[in-house]
C-alpha positions as a printed Julia matrix, in Angstrom:
267×3 Matrix{Float64}:
 -13.65   -3.1    -6.08
 -11.53   -6.01   -7.33
  -8.19   -4.32   -6.93
  -6.24   -7.26   -8.34
  -7.87   -7.19  -11.77
  -7.75   -3.49  -12.53
  -4.02   -3.5   -13.24
  -3.72   -7.07  -14.57
  -5.19   -6.22  -17.96
  -2.62   -3.45  -18.39
   0.29   -5.71  -17.56
  -0.99   -8.51  -19.78
  -1.34   -6.13  -22.72
   2.16   -4.8   -22.18
   3.46   -8.33  -21.81
   1.91   -9.38  -25.11
   3.45   -6.38  -26.86
   6.86   -7.1   -25.36
   6.71  -10.7   -26.52
   5.8    -9.64  -30.06
   8.68   -7.17  -30.18
  11.2    -9.67  -28.83
  10.0   -12.7   -30.76
  12.05  -12.04  -33.91
  15.32  -11.38  -32.13
  15.23  -13.91  -29.29
  16.86  -17.31  -29.54
  15.0   -20.48  -28.43
  17.12  -20.61  -25.27
  16.21  -17.0   -24.48
  12.51  -17.74  -24.85
  12.5   -20.96  -22.82
  12.47  -19.45  -19.29
   9.72  -16.96  -20.16
   7.69  -19.64  -21.94
   7.98  -21.91  -18.91
   7.06  -18.97  -16.7
   3.92  -18.34  -18.74
   2.86  -21.95  -18.32
   3.45  -21.73  -14.59
   1.55  -18.47  -14.41
  -1.42  -20.14  -16.05
  -1.21  -22.81  -13.37
  -1.04  -20.13  -10.68
  -4.13  -18.42  -12.09
  -6.04  -21.69  -11.94
  -5.01  -22.08   -8.31
  -6.07  -18.52   -7.6
  -9.43  -18.99   -9.3
 -10.05  -22.12   -7.24
  -9.26  -20.26   -4.03
  -6.04  -22.15   -3.34
  -4.08  -19.0    -2.57
  -1.28  -20.69   -0.64
  -0.46  -22.97   -3.58
  -0.75  -20.05   -6.0
   1.8   -18.06   -4.01
   4.33  -20.88   -4.26
   3.76  -21.19   -8.0
   4.04  -17.43   -8.48
   7.38  -17.43   -6.67
   8.65  -19.88   -9.29
   7.25  -17.67  -12.04
   9.09  -14.66  -10.67
  12.36  -16.58  -10.62
  12.0   -18.0   -14.12
  10.83  -14.77  -15.75
  13.07  -12.39  -13.8
  13.21   -8.92  -15.3
  10.06   -9.36  -17.38
   6.57   -7.91  -17.09
   5.39  -11.4   -16.21
   7.7   -11.37  -13.18
   6.26   -8.0   -12.15
   2.76   -9.39  -12.38
   3.7   -12.49  -10.4
   5.24  -10.38   -7.64
   2.18   -8.16   -7.32
  -0.06  -11.22   -7.35
   1.96  -12.64   -4.47
   1.56   -9.4    -2.54
  -2.17   -9.36   -3.18
  -2.72  -13.01   -2.24
  -0.7   -12.69    0.96
  -2.83   -9.67    1.84
  -5.97  -11.7     1.2
  -4.62  -14.45    3.48
  -3.88  -11.93    6.21
  -0.13  -12.39    5.92
   0.78   -8.74    6.35
   4.55   -9.14    6.64
   4.78  -11.26    3.49
   2.47   -8.95    1.58
   4.51   -5.9     2.53
   7.75   -7.65    1.68
   6.48   -8.48   -1.8
   5.05   -5.06   -2.54
   8.13   -3.25   -1.2
  10.33   -5.43   -3.37
   8.18   -4.61   -6.38
   8.43   -0.86   -5.74
  12.21   -1.06   -5.32
  12.8    -3.17   -8.43
  10.25   -1.5   -10.7
  10.19    2.26  -10.05
   8.92    2.93  -13.6
   6.35    0.15  -13.79
   2.91    0.99  -15.21
   1.53   -0.76  -12.14
   3.41    1.39   -9.62
   0.25    3.26   -8.67
  -1.43   -0.04   -7.85
   1.6    -1.14   -5.82
   1.42    2.02   -3.7
  -2.31    1.54   -3.28
  -1.83   -2.08   -2.22
   0.86   -1.09    0.28
  -1.64    1.31    1.79
  -4.37   -1.32    1.88
  -2.16   -3.85    3.65
  -1.4    -1.4     6.45
  -4.91    0.04    6.48
  -6.62   -3.31    7.02
  -4.04   -4.35    9.6
  -5.61   -1.8    11.93
  -8.96   -3.53   11.88
  -8.04   -7.18   12.22
 -10.52  -10.0    12.59
 -10.45  -10.07   16.38
 -10.89   -6.32   16.66
 -13.8    -6.42   14.22
 -15.53   -9.27   16.03
 -15.15   -7.5    19.34
 -16.49   -4.24   17.94
 -13.22   -2.55   18.82
 -12.68    0.87   17.31
  -9.96    1.32   14.75
  -8.48    4.16   16.74
  -7.97    1.96   19.81
  -5.54   -0.31   17.97
  -1.86    0.14   17.19
  -1.48    3.39   15.28
   1.78    2.74   13.46
   0.14    0.84   10.61
  -2.37    3.68   10.19
   0.41    6.18    9.69
   2.22    3.85    7.27
  -1.0     3.43    5.3
  -1.51    7.2     5.17
   2.03    7.69    3.86
   1.51    5.11    1.11
  -1.8     6.64    0.04
  -0.21   10.11    0.15
   2.55    8.99   -2.22
  -0.09    7.6    -4.56
  -2.14   10.8    -4.5
   0.9    13.04   -5.02
   2.57   11.0    -7.75
  -0.49    9.72   -9.57
  -3.32   12.24   -9.12
  -5.21   10.79  -12.1
  -4.87    7.14  -11.09
  -8.05    5.09  -10.82
  -6.99    4.28   -7.26
  -6.54    7.88   -6.12
 -10.19    8.72   -5.25
 -10.42    5.73   -2.92
  -6.99    6.52   -1.46
  -8.16   10.05   -0.61
 -11.17    8.69    1.25
  -9.0     6.3     3.2
  -6.59    9.1     4.07
  -9.46   11.1     5.56
 -10.58    8.03    7.48
  -7.08    7.5     8.86
  -6.71   11.11    9.98
 -10.02   10.92   11.81
  -9.06    7.62   13.42
  -5.74    9.05   14.62
  -7.55   12.05   16.08
 -10.04    9.79   17.83
  -7.15    7.75   19.19
  -5.63   10.83   20.83
  -8.99   11.69   22.36
  -9.44    8.09   23.48
  -6.14    8.3    25.39
  -7.05   11.71   26.84
 -10.4    10.33   28.0
  -8.64    7.33   29.56
  -6.31    9.58   31.56
  -9.11   11.89   32.64
 -11.3     9.09   33.96
  -8.36    7.84   36.03
  -7.6    11.22   37.51
  -4.42   11.87   35.53
  -5.54   15.36   34.6
  -2.2    16.75   33.43
  -1.75   13.83   31.04
  -5.37   14.18   29.91
  -4.9    17.88   29.16
  -1.69   17.2    27.24
  -3.26   14.53   25.03
  -6.36   16.64   24.43
  -4.18   19.58   23.43
  -2.22   17.3    21.1
  -5.42   16.17   19.4
  -6.52   19.78   18.94
  -3.21   20.99   17.52
  -2.53   18.04   15.21
  -6.05   17.29   14.01
  -7.83   20.62   14.13
 -10.18   19.83   11.22
 -11.59   16.58   12.61
 -14.83   15.91   14.52
 -12.82   14.74   17.55
 -11.8    18.31   18.37
 -15.13   18.95   20.08
 -14.59   16.28   22.72
 -10.91   17.16   23.01
 -11.85   20.72   23.92
 -14.26   19.49   26.58
 -11.62   17.2    28.11
  -9.25   20.16   28.14
 -11.85   22.27   29.96
 -12.62   19.54   32.47
  -8.95   18.78   33.09
  -8.08   22.42   33.72
 -11.06   22.65   36.06
  -9.81   19.66   38.06
  -6.33   21.18   38.13
  -7.83   24.45   39.44
  -6.55   26.48   36.51
  -9.56   28.75   35.83
  -7.82   30.98   33.3
  -6.93   28.12   30.97
 -10.29   26.47   31.62
 -12.23   29.57   30.63
 -10.08   30.11   27.53
 -10.72   26.54   26.37
 -14.43   26.91   27.06
 -14.6    30.06   24.94
 -13.05   28.16   22.04
 -15.54   25.33   22.46
 -18.53   27.68   22.6
 -17.29   29.67   19.62
 -16.7    26.63   17.4
 -19.43   24.34   18.73
 -22.14   26.64   20.14
 -24.64   23.79   20.49
 -22.2    21.26   21.91
 -23.83   18.79   24.27
 -20.54   18.43   26.11
 -21.27   21.79   27.74
 -24.33   20.33   29.47
 -23.76   16.55   29.55
 -20.01   16.22   29.82
 -18.58   12.91   28.64
 -22.08   11.45   28.65
 -22.62   13.37   25.42
 -20.14   11.11   23.65
 -21.8     9.29   20.78
 -20.95    6.09   18.93
 -17.9     6.63   16.71
 -18.8     8.12   13.33
 -16.89    5.44   11.45
 -17.61    1.75   11.32
 -16.81   -0.95    8.82
């Protein structure tokens, strides 16, 4: 999906309409900044098309300043956010998209802005080094995941019919599963190091917060094993009953942590 082009046509159409409506009433001095901004935007597009994103960002910043308050300025700001995201400049991308949302709460491209804010945080969790190393998403810093989920949630709630909403829903599910797997990852870490109280606490947290995710099965096993190590047979047996009831064919009951499979999600 080329997320940058889906909204551009809408903004360009609105921009053309706005120019037609304002053409009869504007003075030459009023039109000059916007006209110059349009010329600069054309230059920025050429830089974008040639792959010179860094130069395009600088040109777009000039466009935003010259055409302040116009649809062209909105488009330039979102382009800057998108290009910074493409360059891996998360802080700059977030700054641009947050500024857009604050300045343009009624923009026709607000759904795209929310979607882009989610994408910036979503991809930050699976950076280049993590991807090359085969590192799981859930083993990385979780704050960006939660920020991405919140952005996608706003999009889904405010714009249920947006073209970006179906993809946002899928990414929300992915994030929830990754957060659940993260909790289990930490519980597993504690268990293997003999910190059974901490392991039980994190496993219980995964179960209570992410009860509808696949990670619950392993979390229940870690809870059982931790209570067993802590010599708490009542709690151990109660957890085992829950595991058997919900996962009657669970391999964790016979293989323990050796039953753990490759994570269900991979990019």
